[in-house]
N, C-alpha and C positions, 0 to 999 in steps of 0.2 A: 549416654548420648542425648543431646538436646532434642526434645520432642519436636520443636519447630523445624529442625534440620533433617529429621528422619524421613527417608523416602516414602511416598505413598504406596500402598500395595498396588501392583500393576492392574489387577482386575477392577479395583475401585476407580482408579484414575481413567482407565479406558472406558468404563461404563459412563462416567460423568462427562467425558469428552465427547463420546458418540452422541449423547442425548443433550449436549449443550447445557448441562445443569449449572456449570459455573456462571455462564452468562445469565441464565434465568434467575439464579439467586441474586446476582448483582443488580439486575433490573428490579426485582422485587424489593430489595433493601433500599434502593434509590427512591422508589415510589413511597415506601413507608416513611422515610426520613423527610421527604418533601411535604407530604400531605398530613402526616401524623393523625391517622384516623383513630376514633375511639375504639372501634372493633377491628383490629388489624387482620384477624383471620378472615372475616367476611369481606373486608376490603380487598384482600389479595385474591379471594375466590372470584369476586366480581372483575377484578383486573385481568385475571387469566382468561375469563370468558370473553371479555370485550376487546382486549388489546392484542395487536400482532407484534410480538417482540422480535420476529424475524425481519421486519421491515427495516430498510436502511435508514439511518439517521446521521447525516453527514453535513458538516459545514465546510464551505470552500472559501478561504480567506486569502488576502494578498493585497499589495498596493495597487493603485490605479494602473490599468493597461497591462497587468500581469497575466491576463487570460482567464480570469475567474469564470466569466460567462461561458467560454468555450469548454472548460473543464466541467462546469456544472451541467451543461446541456449534454455532454458526452456521458456523464454518470447517469443522468436521468434516462437517457436512451438505452443504456446497457442494463440498468437496474430496474427499469420501469417505475421510477420514482417520480415525485412531484417537485418541480423546481419552484423555489420561493425566493424572490429577490425584491429589491426596492421597486423595480419596474413592474413586476407582476402584482405586488401589493397595492400600488397606487393606480395602475392603469388597466389591469386585467381581472381584478377581483371586485366583487360588490360586497364589501364587508361593512359592518356597523360603524367602524371608525375610519373608513376610507375618506369620507367627506371632510372630516376634521383634519386629517393629515394633509389632504390636498389644499385646504385653506391656508395652512402654514406655508406650503410651497408656493402658492400663488402670491402670498405676501412677501415671498423671498426671505422667509424666516426659517430657522433651523427646526426640524421636527424633533420634539423632545424624546429622549431615550425611552421614557415610560410609555409614550404613545407607540413607538416602534415595537417595543416588547409586547404590548397588548395586541397590536395588529398581527404580529407573528404568532402569538398564542392562539388568537382567533382562527387564523388560517390553518395552523397545524392541528387544531382540534377537529377539523372537518374529516368526514369519513374517508375521502380519498387519501389524505396524508396518513391517517391511522393505518389503513389497509396496505397501501403501496409503499409507504415510507416517504421521506423528504430529503431534498438537497437544498440547504440554506446557503444562498450565495451572498457573500459580502457582509454577513452578520455573524457574530457581533463585531462592531467596529472599535469598541473600547471596553474598559473594565466594567463600567456601570451597566452597559447593555448586557454583558456576559452574566453579571450577577442577577440582573432582572430576568433573563431567560432561565437561569437555573432555579430561581425562586418560583418561576411559573411551571417548573417540571420539564423544561426543554433542555435535555442533556444529550448532546451528540455522542455517538459511539466513535466516530472518526472526525478529525479536523485536518483538512488538507490545506497547507499553507504554501502558496507560490511565492517565489522571490526571484529578483533579477536586479542588476545594477540600475541605479536611477537614470543614467544616461540612456540605457537601452529602453527603459520604460517611457521616457520623454519622446524618444524617436518613434516608438510604437504608437504612441497616442496620436501623433500627427498623421499617421498613415492608415488608421483604422477605417474600415468600411463595413456597413451592416446590410445583411440581406433581410428586407422587411417581411419576406414570406416565411423564411425558416428561422429568423432571428440569429442565424450564425454570424460570427464575426470573422472578417478577413482582413488582410493587410496588403497594401499596394506593393510592398517589397518582399515580405517574408512569407506570405500565405495568400497568393492570388489564385482564385478558382480557375480551373481549366475550362469549365462550361461557359460558353459565350453568353447564354441566356442569363446565367447567374451574374456574370460580369456586368451586363447591361442594366440589371435592376438594383445593383448595389448603391447605397446612399451613404453620404458622409455624415456621421453623427455630429452633434454639437460638441466639438472637441474643446478642451480647455486650452488656453494659451500656455506657452512654455512657463510663464511666470506663475499662472494659476496651478499648473500641474506640479511645479516645484513646491508650492505651498501645501498641496494635497499630500505629496510624498512626505514632506516634513511632518505633517500631522499624523500620518500613518506610522512613521518611525517612532514618533513620540508615544503613541498609544499601544502599539503592538506588544512591547515587552510585558505589559500588565496582562494582556489577553493570553500571551504565551504561558505565563505562570499558572493561569487557571486551567488551561487545556493541555498542559505539557505531557500528561500521561497518555493522551489519545491523539497527540498531534504528530503529523508527518509533513516534513518540509520537502518541496520539490523545486529544483532549479528550473525555472521557466525560460532561462536563456540558453543554457547548455545542458540539455537533459543527460542524465547519467543513471547507470544501474546501481543506485544507492538503495538496495533492496532491504527487506526485513532482516532483523537479526537472525542469524542462522547457526546451526550446529553442523559442522562438516565432519564426516566420519574420519577422514584422513587426519584432520587436525586433532580430533579426540585421541587417536592412537599416539600421536606425537606428545600430547600433553600427559598422557598416562605414563609414557617413558620418562619424560622430563621430571614428573613428580615422584618417580621411583616407587610407584605403588606395586603391590604384588602382581597385579595383572600387567603392569608396565614392564616388570622384569621378564615376564613370559613373552611379551610382544617384542622386546628389544632385539633379540637375535634375528628375527625376521626382517625388521626394518634395517638393521645394520648391514645385512647381506643382500638386501634388495629383493627378498622373497615376499609373496603375498601372505598376509596374516590370516591364519585359519578362521573360518566363519564363527566357530564357537567362541573364540577369544574376542572377536569383534563384537559379537552379540552381547557378551557379558559387559564389556566396557560401555557399549551403546545403551543397554538397559539401565545400567547404573546412572549414566548421565541424564537420560531422558526422564527418569523417575525422580530426579532431584526436584526440590520445591520450586525453584525458579522456572524450570521447564513446565511443570504442572500448572503453574499459575499464569505464566506469560506466554506459553506456547513454544514451539520450536520449528525450525526449518532444517530438514535433513538433505544435505547436498550430495548427489552422486551415489546414493545407497537407497534401496538394494540394487545390486548390479545384475542379479539373475533371479530366476523363479525360486530357487532354494532359499536364498536370503529373504525374499519376500514372504515366503511361508514361515520362516523362522521369526520374522518380525511379528507376524500375526499370532503365532503361538506364544510369543512373549507379551501379548496384549499391547503392542506398540502399533497403533492403528492411525495412520495419517488421514486427516479429513480433506485434504486436497493433494492430488498427485498431478504433476506437470511433466509431460514429455516434450523436450525441446527437439525440433526437427531442423536439420541443417544439411544442405547439399555437401557431397563429398569434397568438391572443389573448394568450398568455403572453409570446411574443416582444415584442409591441408594448408590453405592460404593463411588462416589465423594462427595455426600452431607452428608450421615449419619456418615461419619468418620471425618468430619471437627471439629476442636476444637479451642478454643481461650484462650490465657493466660490473665486472668483478671488483672494481674499486669502490663504487658508491652503492652497489646493490640495486640501482635503478633499472627498470625494465623498459625495453624498446621494441619496436616492430619495424621492419625494414620498409613497409608500405604505409601503415597507418600512423606510426609514431617513430620516425627515424631519429637517430642521434643528432643532437644540435650542432656538433663540431666534428671535423675530421679526426681530431685526437681521440675523442670518445668512440667514434666509429671504428677506429683501428683496434681498440682493445676489447670490443664486444665479444662475448662468447655465447655459444648455443648449448642449451641443455641437451644431453644425449636423448632424452625422451622426446625431444622435438625434431629429431631426424625423421625423414620421410618414411623409412622402413619401419621404424618403431611406431609412428602414428598409424600406419597401415594395419599393424597387428592389433592395436587397441581398437581401431574402428571395426575390424573384422570380428573381434570378440564382442563388441557392443551389438552389432547387427545380428550376431548369432543368438544372443540372449533376449533382445528387446521384444520380439514378437510374443514370447510366452509371458513376459512382464506386462505387456499391453493387454493381453487377454485376462491376466490375473487382476489388474486394476482397470476394470471395465468402465468405471466412471471417471477416468482420468481426463485431463484437459491437454490439448495438443497445441504447442506454441511454435509459430514460425519464427525461429531465432535468426533468420537471415534478413533482418531489417533493423531500423534504428532502435537502439537500446531503450529509448523512452517509450516507443510503441510497444515493445515487449513488456516493459514494466507496467504500462497502463492496462494491458490485457490481464496480467497476473493480478494486479491490484483489484480489478473489477471482479475477478473470481474469488478473491479473498474477502472482499467487503460483503459480497452477497452471501447470506447464509445458505447452507445446503440442507435439504430435507434429511431427517433421520432415516437410516437404512440398516438392514440386517447385515451382519458380518457374512462374508463369503465363507462357506464351509470348506474345509480341507478334505 
């Protein structure tokens, strides 16, 4: 068997994951390759003493009017990080190079990429950015800036990229309003504040004309592919026009069972009779398939998201005994009426396989509507049984995973995703395992 494909021993992987050793080693290697010290050992000792590797390091990118400022400020608020942008560097900081950069701007000349990189490096080397972490808004804008940041040792752990159609961005630009007190951005059509006092103090920023905005968008589209290539391994795109739950890659337990059957593995042959007859697969078989998948090299290096498992306290305890320890646990809360509405009205087109919902996504034509079918699992009596089973088991699971996060799932999917992402980006402190 190829050594590179051999599963890692579960206790080794669990220990490294709990103590975030993979990320620590990656950070140390990055620092060594960037600075190339003569004494690597002493350099890393000093690095570990002085730096906070748990602090967030995030870039928020996107075209003009895509909402970079709003997202950056939201991240700073939830992560207690420092926001760094063109505005803060030029008008809110007293840095050694600020005067030189402002001189270019006053002469209406483009600020050189090297000067921007030096300004950012100077700001991020301050104690508050080192200790609290930073959210870099709108940088880098092009490949040269990205290379200069990397050569200065500025390597983000996450790069959030917002995108929307150009027509939407041009419309947004004309309706932007700024709160000079909080610096929050609002819009006359899409996001008008309910507070009358906030409304009265909003000011119209110096908007670009539609022609200037189009030029800016063209420049962004020309430069972004090169930036994407540099950050593609840590980059996450978010639709800023129509938010959707395009969440992290996940490992779903039910899907794993089906894959095992389809691949005709030995475990799959044992599972097949249960799936064919509609019976629940015994926990011991589920755990064997799950442990095999999660101890594969890609899961150990890239991480995993386990959906809908464990379902009860016994399965949770078996996961822990198998050294499969999640570092984030999310419980989704949803009112009974919303559960029933979401599931009981689901329909499927047997011809195309397309899924519809009688309220949220009705069939586009009477012909398609007439042939829609309902999965027996989505009948109200069957939903009631599944909900009862969930409520019967969830209290013990909540007590078992005492550090879990609770998500209000009865809201816009983008709001749900933002909350989850904030919990994933911010590192958790190391903690001892719960004893059985």
